[in-house]
PDB file with SEQRES, HELIX, SHEET and CRYST1 records, atoms N, CA, C and O in Angstrom:
SEQRES   1 A   65  UNK UNK UNK UNK UNK UNK UNK UNK UNK UNK UNK UNK UNK          
SEQRES   2 A   65  UNK UNK UNK UNK UNK UNK UNK UNK UNK UNK UNK UNK UNK          
SEQRES   3 A   65  UNK UNK UNK UNK UNK UNK UNK UNK UNK UNK UNK UNK UNK          
SEQRES   4 A   65  UNK UNK UNK UNK UNK UNK UNK UNK UNK UNK UNK UNK UNK          
SEQRES   5 A   65  UNK UNK UNK UNK UNK UNK UNK UNK UNK UNK UNK UNK UNK          
HELIX    1 AA1 UNK A    6  UNK A   15  1                                  10    
HELIX    2 AA2 UNK A   30  UNK A   37  1                                   8    
HELIX    3 AA3 UNK A   38  UNK A   40  5                                   3    
HELIX    4 AA4 UNK A   52  UNK A   63  1                                  12    
SHEET    1 AA1 2 UNK A  23  UNK A  26  0                                        
SHEET    2 AA1 2 UNK A  44  UNK A  47  1                                        
CRYST1    1.000    1.000    1.000  90.00  90.00  90.00 P 1           1          
ATOM      1  N   UNK A   1     -58.520  55.256  58.483  1.00  0.00           N  
ATOM      2  CA  UNK A   1     -58.995  55.603  57.163  1.00  0.00           C  
ATOM      3  C   UNK A   1     -58.158  56.744  56.571  1.00  0.00           C  
ATOM      4  O   UNK A   1     -57.816  57.701  57.266  1.00  0.00           O  
ATOM      5  N   UNK A   2     -57.839  56.628  55.295  1.00  0.00           N  
ATOM      6  CA  UNK A   2     -57.091  57.710  54.643  1.00  0.00           C  
ATOM      7  C   UNK A   2     -57.938  58.977  54.520  1.00  0.00           C  
ATOM      8  O   UNK A   2     -59.164  58.921  54.425  1.00  0.00           O  
ATOM      9  N   UNK A   3     -57.265  60.092  54.525  1.00  0.00           N  
ATOM     10  CA  UNK A   3     -57.944  61.384  54.381  1.00  0.00           C  
ATOM     11  C   UNK A   3     -58.492  61.546  52.967  1.00  0.00           C  
ATOM     12  O   UNK A   3     -59.592  62.064  52.777  1.00  0.00           O  
ATOM     13  N   UNK A   4     -57.717  61.098  51.970  1.00  0.00           N  
ATOM     14  CA  UNK A   4     -58.183  61.152  50.589  1.00  0.00           C  
ATOM     15  C   UNK A   4     -57.642  59.939  49.837  1.00  0.00           C  
ATOM     16  O   UNK A   4     -56.633  59.351  50.225  1.00  0.00           O  
ATOM     17  N   UNK A   5     -58.325  59.578  48.763  1.00  0.00           N  
ATOM     18  CA  UNK A   5     -57.867  58.437  47.971  1.00  0.00           C  
ATOM     19  C   UNK A   5     -56.829  58.881  46.943  1.00  0.00           C  
ATOM     20  O   UNK A   5     -56.493  60.062  46.855  1.00  0.00           O  
ATOM     21  N   UNK A   6     -56.335  57.935  46.178  1.00  0.00           N  
ATOM     22  CA  UNK A   6     -55.292  58.228  45.195  1.00  0.00           C  
ATOM     23  C   UNK A   6     -55.729  59.211  44.125  1.00  0.00           C  
ATOM     24  O   UNK A   6     -54.938  60.040  43.676  1.00  0.00           O  
ATOM     25  N   UNK A   7     -56.992  59.120  43.713  1.00  0.00           N  
ATOM     26  CA  UNK A   7     -57.495  60.057  42.701  1.00  0.00           C  
ATOM     27  C   UNK A   7     -57.465  61.482  43.227  1.00  0.00           C  
ATOM     28  O   UNK A   7     -57.021  62.397  42.533  1.00  0.00           O  
ATOM     29  N   UNK A   8     -57.938  61.671  44.450  1.00  0.00           N  
ATOM     30  CA  UNK A   8     -57.931  63.014  45.038  1.00  0.00           C  
ATOM     31  C   UNK A   8     -56.503  63.517  45.234  1.00  0.00           C  
ATOM     32  O   UNK A   8     -56.217  64.690  44.990  1.00  0.00           O  
ATOM     33  N   UNK A   9     -55.621  62.647  45.666  1.00  0.00           N  
ATOM     34  CA  UNK A   9     -54.218  63.042  45.853  1.00  0.00           C  
ATOM     35  C   UNK A   9     -53.587  63.457  44.531  1.00  0.00           C  
ATOM     36  O   UNK A   9     -52.858  64.447  44.470  1.00  0.00           O  
ATOM     37  N   UNK A  10     -53.868  62.697  43.472  1.00  0.00           N  
ATOM     38  CA  UNK A  10     -53.353  63.047  42.144  1.00  0.00           C  
ATOM     39  C   UNK A  10     -53.868  64.379  41.668  1.00  0.00           C  
ATOM     40  O   UNK A  10     -53.116  65.189  41.125  1.00  0.00           O  
ATOM     41  N   UNK A  11     -55.159  64.613  41.871  1.00  0.00           N  
ATOM     42  CA  UNK A  11     -55.749  65.890  41.462  1.00  0.00           C  
ATOM     43  C   UNK A  11     -55.127  67.059  42.224  1.00  0.00           C  
ATOM     44  O   UNK A  11     -54.804  68.085  41.627  1.00  0.00           O  
ATOM     45  N   UNK A  12     -54.958  66.910  43.541  1.00  0.00           N  
ATOM     46  CA  UNK A  12     -54.367  67.982  44.356  1.00  0.00           C  
ATOM     47  C   UNK A  12     -52.930  68.265  43.912  1.00  0.00           C  
ATOM     48  O   UNK A  12     -52.517  69.423  43.841  1.00  0.00           O  
ATOM     49  N   UNK A  13     -52.176  67.217  43.616  1.00  0.00           N  
ATOM     50  CA  UNK A  13     -50.795  67.381  43.163  1.00  0.00           C  
ATOM     51  C   UNK A  13     -50.758  68.162  41.863  1.00  0.00           C  
ATOM     52  O   UNK A  13     -49.958  69.087  41.721  1.00  0.00           O  
ATOM     53  N   UNK A  14     -51.617  67.802  40.905  1.00  0.00           N  
ATOM     54  CA  UNK A  14     -51.650  68.486  39.610  1.00  0.00           C  
ATOM     55  C   UNK A  14     -52.153  69.924  39.753  1.00  0.00           C  
ATOM     56  O   UNK A  14     -51.670  70.818  39.057  1.00  0.00           O  
ATOM     57  N   UNK A  15     -53.123  70.157  40.653  1.00  0.00           N  
ATOM     58  CA  UNK A  15     -53.638  71.516  40.870  1.00  0.00           C  
ATOM     59  C   UNK A  15     -52.531  72.448  41.358  1.00  0.00           C  
ATOM     60  O   UNK A  15     -52.514  73.632  41.020  1.00  0.00           O  
ATOM     61  N   UNK A  16     -51.611  71.909  42.153  1.00  0.00           N  
ATOM     62  CA  UNK A  16     -50.518  72.718  42.695  1.00  0.00           C  
ATOM     63  C   UNK A  16     -49.362  72.836  41.708  1.00  0.00           C  
ATOM     64  O   UNK A  16     -48.328  73.425  42.025  1.00  0.00           O  
ATOM     65  N   UNK A  17     -49.536  72.277  40.517  1.00  0.00           N  
ATOM     66  CA  UNK A  17     -48.524  72.316  39.450  1.00  0.00           C  
ATOM     67  C   UNK A  17     -47.199  71.712  39.895  1.00  0.00           C  
ATOM     68  O   UNK A  17     -46.128  72.166  39.491  1.00  0.00           O  
ATOM     69  N   UNK A  18     -47.284  70.690  40.726  1.00  0.00           N  
ATOM     70  CA  UNK A  18     -46.081  69.965  41.131  1.00  0.00           C  
ATOM     71  C   UNK A  18     -45.741  68.998  40.002  1.00  0.00           C  
ATOM     72  O   UNK A  18     -46.537  68.120  39.666  1.00  0.00           O  
ATOM     73  N   UNK A  19     -44.571  69.161  39.428  1.00  0.00           N  
ATOM     74  CA  UNK A  19     -44.177  68.392  38.256  1.00  0.00           C  
ATOM     75  C   UNK A  19     -43.412  67.126  38.660  1.00  0.00           C  
ATOM     76  O   UNK A  19     -42.201  67.025  38.469  1.00  0.00           O  
ATOM     77  N   UNK A  20     -44.144  66.178  39.216  1.00  0.00           N  
ATOM     78  CA  UNK A  20     -43.576  64.882  39.578  1.00  0.00           C  
ATOM     79  C   UNK A  20     -44.405  63.797  38.934  1.00  0.00           C  
ATOM     80  O   UNK A  20     -45.621  63.941  38.805  1.00  0.00           O  
ATOM     81  N   UNK A  21     -43.767  62.705  38.526  1.00  0.00           N  
ATOM     82  CA  UNK A  21     -44.560  61.592  38.007  1.00  0.00           C  
ATOM     83  C   UNK A  21     -45.381  60.960  39.131  1.00  0.00           C  
ATOM     84  O   UNK A  21     -44.910  60.834  40.262  1.00  0.00           O  
ATOM     85  N   UNK A  22     -46.591  60.571  38.812  1.00  0.00           N  
ATOM     86  CA  UNK A  22     -47.450  59.878  39.773  1.00  0.00           C  
ATOM     87  C   UNK A  22     -47.609  58.439  39.287  1.00  0.00           C  
ATOM     88  O   UNK A  22     -48.101  58.186  38.187  1.00  0.00           O  
ATOM     89  N   UNK A  23     -47.185  57.511  40.127  1.00  0.00           N  
ATOM     90  CA  UNK A  23     -47.314  56.085  39.816  1.00  0.00           C  
ATOM     91  C   UNK A  23     -48.306  55.493  40.804  1.00  0.00           C  
ATOM     92  O   UNK A  23     -48.051  55.441  42.008  1.00  0.00           O  
ATOM     93  N   UNK A  24     -49.436  55.049  40.282  1.00  0.00           N  
ATOM     94  CA  UNK A  24     -50.485  54.475  41.122  1.00  0.00           C  
ATOM     95  C   UNK A  24     -50.178  53.010  41.408  1.00  0.00           C  
ATOM     96  O   UNK A  24     -49.496  52.336  40.636  1.00  0.00           O  
ATOM     97  N   UNK A  25     -50.690  52.545  42.516  1.00  0.00           N  
ATOM     98  CA  UNK A  25     -50.583  51.139  42.895  1.00  0.00           C  
ATOM     99  C   UNK A  25     -51.984  50.650  43.219  1.00  0.00           C  
ATOM    100  O   UNK A  25     -52.671  51.228  44.061  1.00  0.00           O  
ATOM    101  N   UNK A  26     -52.406  49.582  42.548  1.00  0.00           N  
ATOM    102  CA  UNK A  26     -53.766  49.102  42.739  1.00  0.00           C  
ATOM    103  C   UNK A  26     -53.851  47.611  42.472  1.00  0.00           C  
ATOM    104  O   UNK A  26     -53.005  47.039  41.783  1.00  0.00           O  
ATOM    105  N   UNK A  27     -54.875  46.994  43.020  1.00  0.00           N  
ATOM    106  CA  UNK A  27     -55.149  45.593  42.737  1.00  0.00           C  
ATOM    107  C   UNK A  27     -56.154  45.454  41.595  1.00  0.00           C  
ATOM    108  O   UNK A  27     -56.489  44.338  41.198  1.00  0.00           O  
ATOM    109  N   UNK A  28     -56.637  46.586  41.064  1.00  0.00           N  
ATOM    110  CA  UNK A  28     -57.585  46.555  39.947  1.00  0.00           C  
ATOM    111  C   UNK A  28     -56.879  46.166  38.659  1.00  0.00           C  
ATOM    112  O   UNK A  28     -55.655  46.238  38.551  1.00  0.00           O  
ATOM    113  N   UNK A  29     -57.671  45.755  37.696  1.00  0.00           N  
ATOM    114  CA  UNK A  29     -57.141  45.429  36.379  1.00  0.00           C  
ATOM    115  C   UNK A  29     -56.486  46.663  35.769  1.00  0.00           C  
ATOM    116  O   UNK A  29     -57.100  47.731  35.765  1.00  0.00           O  
ATOM    117  N   UNK A  30     -55.261  46.556  35.253  1.00  0.00           N  
ATOM    118  CA  UNK A  30     -54.494  47.723  34.795  1.00  0.00           C  
ATOM    119  C   UNK A  30     -55.198  48.613  33.767  1.00  0.00           C  
ATOM    120  O   UNK A  30     -55.156  49.837  33.898  1.00  0.00           O  
ATOM    121  N   UNK A  31     -55.832  48.046  32.766  1.00  0.00           N  
ATOM    122  CA  UNK A  31     -56.472  48.877  31.744  1.00  0.00           C  
ATOM    123  C   UNK A  31     -57.583  49.717  32.359  1.00  0.00           C  
ATOM    124  O   UNK A  31     -57.724  50.898  32.040  1.00  0.00           O  
ATOM    125  N   UNK A  32     -58.360  49.117  33.228  1.00  0.00           N  
ATOM    126  CA  UNK A  32     -59.485  49.823  33.845  1.00  0.00           C  
ATOM    127  C   UNK A  32     -59.011  51.019  34.673  1.00  0.00           C  
ATOM    128  O   UNK A  32     -59.523  52.126  34.507  1.00  0.00           O  
ATOM    129  N   UNK A  33     -58.057  50.808  35.545  1.00  0.00           N  
ATOM    130  CA  UNK A  33     -57.587  51.922  36.374  1.00  0.00           C  
ATOM    131  C   UNK A  33     -56.823  52.941  35.540  1.00  0.00           C  
ATOM    132  O   UNK A  33     -56.897  54.140  35.809  1.00  0.00           O  
ATOM    133  N   UNK A  34     -56.099  52.485  34.541  1.00  0.00           N  
ATOM    134  CA  UNK A  34     -55.362  53.419  33.690  1.00  0.00           C  
ATOM    135  C   UNK A  34     -56.293  54.361  32.947  1.00  0.00           C  
ATOM    136  O   UNK A  34     -56.038  55.563  32.872  1.00  0.00           O  
ATOM    137  N   UNK A  35     -57.369  53.819  32.400  1.00  0.00           N  
ATOM    138  CA  UNK A  35     -58.318  54.630  31.648  1.00  0.00           C  
ATOM    139  C   UNK A  35     -59.016  55.653  32.534  1.00  0.00           C  
ATOM    140  O   UNK A  35     -59.208  56.799  32.126  1.00  0.00           O  
ATOM    141  N   UNK A  36     -59.396  55.251  33.737  1.00  0.00           N  
ATOM    142  CA  UNK A  36     -60.139  56.183  34.590  1.00  0.00           C  
ATOM    143  C   UNK A  36     -59.235  57.216  35.254  1.00  0.00           C  
ATOM    144  O   UNK A  36     -59.730  58.242  35.722  1.00  0.00           O  
ATOM    145  N   UNK A  37     -57.929  56.977  35.308  1.00  0.00           N  
ATOM    146  CA  UNK A  37     -57.037  57.901  35.993  1.00  0.00           C  
ATOM    147  C   UNK A  37     -56.214  58.785  35.070  1.00  0.00           C  
ATOM    148  O   UNK A  37     -55.580  59.730  35.541  1.00  0.00           O  
ATOM    149  N   UNK A  38     -56.201  58.515  33.790  1.00  0.00           N  
ATOM    150  CA  UNK A  38     -55.444  59.353  32.858  1.00  0.00           C  
ATOM    151  C   UNK A  38     -55.837  60.826  32.940  1.00  0.00           C  
ATOM    152  O   UNK A  38     -54.952  61.682  32.957  1.00  0.00           O  
ATOM    153  N   UNK A  39     -57.136  61.156  32.990  1.00  0.00           N  
ATOM    154  CA  UNK A  39     -57.505  62.576  33.025  1.00  0.00           C  
ATOM    155  C   UNK A  39     -56.973  63.332  34.251  1.00  0.00           C  
ATOM    156  O   UNK A  39     -56.794  64.548  34.178  1.00  0.00           O  
ATOM    157  N   UNK A  40     -56.716  62.650  35.369  1.00  0.00           N  
ATOM    158  CA  UNK A  40     -56.227  63.367  36.553  1.00  0.00           C  
ATOM    159  C   UNK A  40     -54.708  63.353  36.646  1.00  0.00           C  
ATOM    160  O   UNK A  40     -54.144  63.862  37.614  1.00  0.00           O  
ATOM    161  N   UNK A  41     -54.046  62.781  35.659  1.00  0.00           N  
ATOM    162  CA  UNK A  41     -52.601  62.903  35.615  1.00  0.00           C  
ATOM    163  C   UNK A  41     -51.797  61.755  36.179  1.00  0.00           C  
ATOM    164  O   UNK A  41     -50.621  61.934  36.497  1.00  0.00           O  
ATOM    165  N   UNK A  42     -52.395  60.571  36.316  1.00  0.00           N  
ATOM    166  CA  UNK A  42     -51.619  59.406  36.739  1.00  0.00           C  
ATOM    167  C   UNK A  42     -50.727  59.019  35.566  1.00  0.00           C  
ATOM    168  O   UNK A  42     -51.216  58.793  34.459  1.00  0.00           O  
ATOM    169  N   UNK A  43     -49.414  58.941  35.805  1.00  0.00           N  
ATOM    170  CA  UNK A  43     -48.465  58.670  34.725  1.00  0.00           C  
ATOM    171  C   UNK A  43     -48.245  57.184  34.456  1.00  0.00           C  
ATOM    172  O   UNK A  43     -47.974  56.784  33.324  1.00  0.00           O  
ATOM    173  N   UNK A  44     -48.361  56.379  35.491  1.00  0.00           N  
ATOM    174  CA  UNK A  44     -48.102  54.958  35.321  1.00  0.00           C  
ATOM    175  C   UNK A  44     -48.780  54.187  36.432  1.00  0.00           C  
ATOM    176  O   UNK A  44     -49.337  54.776  37.359  1.00  0.00           O  
ATOM    177  N   UNK A  45     -48.732  52.856  36.336  1.00  0.00           N  
ATOM    178  CA  UNK A  45     -49.446  52.004  37.265  1.00  0.00           C  
ATOM    179  C   UNK A  45     -48.642  50.742  37.554  1.00  0.00           C  
ATOM    180  O   UNK A  45     -48.045  50.160  36.649  1.00  0.00           O  
ATOM    181  N   UNK A  46     -48.626  50.326  38.800  1.00  0.00           N  
ATOM    182  CA  UNK A  46     -48.137  48.994  39.157  1.00  0.00           C  
ATOM    183  C   UNK A  46     -49.306  48.266  39.808  1.00  0.00           C  
ATOM    184  O   UNK A  46     -50.029  48.834  40.626  1.00  0.00           O  
ATOM    185  N   UNK A  47     -49.479  47.010  39.436  1.00  0.00           N  
ATOM    186  CA  UNK A  47     -50.591  46.217  39.932  1.00  0.00           C  
ATOM    187  C   UNK A  47     -50.105  45.339  41.076  1.00  0.00           C  
ATOM    188  O   UNK A  47     -49.079  44.666  40.968  1.00  0.00           O  
ATOM    189  N   UNK A  48     -50.857  45.356  42.175  1.00  0.00           N  
ATOM    190  CA  UNK A  48     -50.521  44.544  43.347  1.00  0.00           C  
ATOM    191  C   UNK A  48     -50.921  43.105  43.103  1.00  0.00           C  
ATOM    192  O   UNK A  48     -51.943  42.871  42.458  1.00  0.00           O  
ATOM    193  N   UNK A  49     -50.184  42.150  43.576  1.00  0.00           N  
ATOM    194  CA  UNK A  49     -48.834  42.317  44.125  1.00  0.00           C  
ATOM    195  C   UNK A  49     -47.861  42.576  42.982  1.00  0.00           C  
ATOM    196  O   UNK A  49     -48.012  42.018  41.895  1.00  0.00           O  
ATOM    197  N   UNK A  50     -46.875  43.412  43.224  1.00  0.00           N  
ATOM    198  CA  UNK A  50     -45.936  43.744  42.154  1.00  0.00           C  
ATOM    199  C   UNK A  50     -44.519  43.323  42.537  1.00  0.00           C  
ATOM    200  O   UNK A  50     -44.193  43.126  43.708  1.00  0.00           O  
ATOM    201  N   UNK A  51     -43.703  43.197  41.513  1.00  0.00           N  
ATOM    202  CA  UNK A  51     -42.292  42.857  41.683  1.00  0.00           C  
ATOM    203  C   UNK A  51     -41.527  44.176  41.761  1.00  0.00           C  
ATOM    204  O   UNK A  51     -41.760  45.080  40.959  1.00  0.00           O  
ATOM    205  N   UNK A  52     -40.628  44.282  42.711  1.00  0.00           N  
ATOM    206  CA  UNK A  52     -39.917  45.549  42.919  1.00  0.00           C  
ATOM    207  C   UNK A  52     -39.183  46.016  41.664  1.00  0.00           C  
ATOM    208  O   UNK A  52     -39.048  47.221  41.451  1.00  0.00           O  
ATOM    209  N   UNK A  53     -38.713  45.104  40.842  1.00  0.00           N  
ATOM    210  CA  UNK A  53     -38.052  45.496  39.589  1.00  0.00           C  
ATOM    211  C   UNK A  53     -39.020  46.223  38.651  1.00  0.00           C  
ATOM    212  O   UNK A  53     -38.630  47.155  37.948  1.00  0.00           O  
ATOM    213  N   UNK A  54     -40.279  45.792  38.647  1.00  0.00           N  
ATOM    214  CA  UNK A  54     -41.282  46.470  37.812  1.00  0.00           C  
ATOM    215  C   UNK A  54     -41.492  47.903  38.284  1.00  0.00           C  
ATOM    216  O   UNK A  54     -41.562  48.825  37.471  1.00  0.00           O  
ATOM    217  N   UNK A  55     -41.592  48.087  39.589  1.00  0.00           N  
ATOM    218  CA  UNK A  55     -41.754  49.434  40.133  1.00  0.00           C  
ATOM    219  C   UNK A  55     -40.529  50.283  39.823  1.00  0.00           C  
ATOM    220  O   UNK A  55     -40.666  51.432  39.402  1.00  0.00           O  
ATOM    221  N   UNK A  56     -39.342  49.740  40.022  1.00  0.00           N  
ATOM    222  CA  UNK A  56     -38.103  50.478  39.740  1.00  0.00           C  
ATOM    223  C   UNK A  56     -38.036  50.898  38.282  1.00  0.00           C  
ATOM    224  O   UNK A  56     -37.658  52.029  37.976  1.00  0.00           O  
ATOM    225  N   UNK A  57     -38.398  49.999  37.388  1.00  0.00           N  
ATOM    226  CA  UNK A  57     -38.373  50.296  35.947  1.00  0.00           C  
ATOM    227  C   UNK A  57     -39.335  51.441  35.619  1.00  0.00           C  
ATOM    228  O   UNK A  57     -38.999  52.331  34.837  1.00  0.00           O  
ATOM    229  N   UNK A  58     -40.520  51.417  36.214  1.00  0.00           N  
ATOM    230  CA  UNK A  58     -41.501  52.471  35.936  1.00  0.00           C  
ATOM    231  C   UNK A  58     -41.066  53.805  36.528  1.00  0.00           C  
ATOM    232  O   UNK A  58     -41.289  54.850  35.916  1.00  0.00           O  
ATOM    233  N   UNK A  59     -40.452  53.787  37.704  1.00  0.00           N  
ATOM    234  CA  UNK A  59     -39.955  55.017  38.295  1.00  0.00           C  
ATOM    235  C   UNK A  59     -38.867  55.621  37.410  1.00  0.00           C  
ATOM    236  O   UNK A  59     -38.899  56.814  37.111  1.00  0.00           O  
ATOM    237  N   UNK A  60     -37.908  54.798  36.995  1.00  0.00           N  
ATOM    238  CA  UNK A  60     -36.823  55.289  36.141  1.00  0.00           C  
ATOM    239  C   UNK A  60     -37.358  55.792  34.807  1.00  0.00           C  
ATOM    240  O   UNK A  60     -36.906  56.823  34.309  1.00  0.00           O  
ATOM    241  N   UNK A  61     -38.308  55.082  34.229  1.00  0.00           N  
ATOM    242  CA  UNK A  61     -38.889  55.509  32.959  1.00  0.00           C  
ATOM    243  C   UNK A  61     -39.540  56.880  33.094  1.00  0.00           C  
ATOM    244  O   UNK A  61     -39.315  57.767  32.270  1.00  0.00           O  
ATOM    245  N   UNK A  62     -40.358  57.049  34.149  1.00  0.00           N  
ATOM    246  CA  UNK A  62     -41.058  58.318  34.328  1.00  0.00           C  
ATOM    247  C   UNK A  62     -40.139  59.467  34.696  1.00  0.00           C  
ATOM    248  O   UNK A  62     -40.416  60.611  34.335  1.00  0.00           O  
ATOM    249  N   UNK A  63     -39.077  59.200  35.389  1.00  0.00           N  
ATOM    250  CA  UNK A  63     -38.118  60.258  35.725  1.00  0.00           C  
ATOM    251  C   UNK A  63     -37.294  60.687  34.520  1.00  0.00           C  
ATOM    252  O   UNK A  63     -36.797  61.813  34.477  1.00  0.00           O  
ATOM    253  N   UNK A  64     -37.143  59.795  33.535  1.00  0.00           N  
ATOM    254  CA  UNK A  64     -36.336  60.124  32.357  1.00  0.00           C  
ATOM    255  C   UNK A  64     -37.117  60.900  31.297  1.00  0.00           C  
ATOM    256  O   UNK A  64     -36.526  61.347  30.314  1.00  0.00           O  
ATOM    257  N   UNK A  65     -38.411  61.068  31.469  1.00  0.00           N  
ATOM    258  CA  UNK A  65     -39.229  61.799  30.481  1.00  0.00           C  
ATOM    259  C   UNK A  65     -38.900  63.262  30.481  1.00  0.00           C  
ATOM    260  O   UNK A  65     -39.489  64.027  29.716  1.00  0.00           O  
TER     261      UNK A  65                                                      
END                                                                             
């Protein structure tokens, strides 16, 4: 079992003022997870199963901000 879930990890990262993009990965519907995770600082989302090109594109997009 994981020590903490993605939401807790995102919150801890933001609390420490670590300025890195957070890209979540989930099997949930994208709009639903995006809406509930925006307040904790999730920058983007890839939905499982995902294509590696989609993940690469989102990583590059978030790093270029």
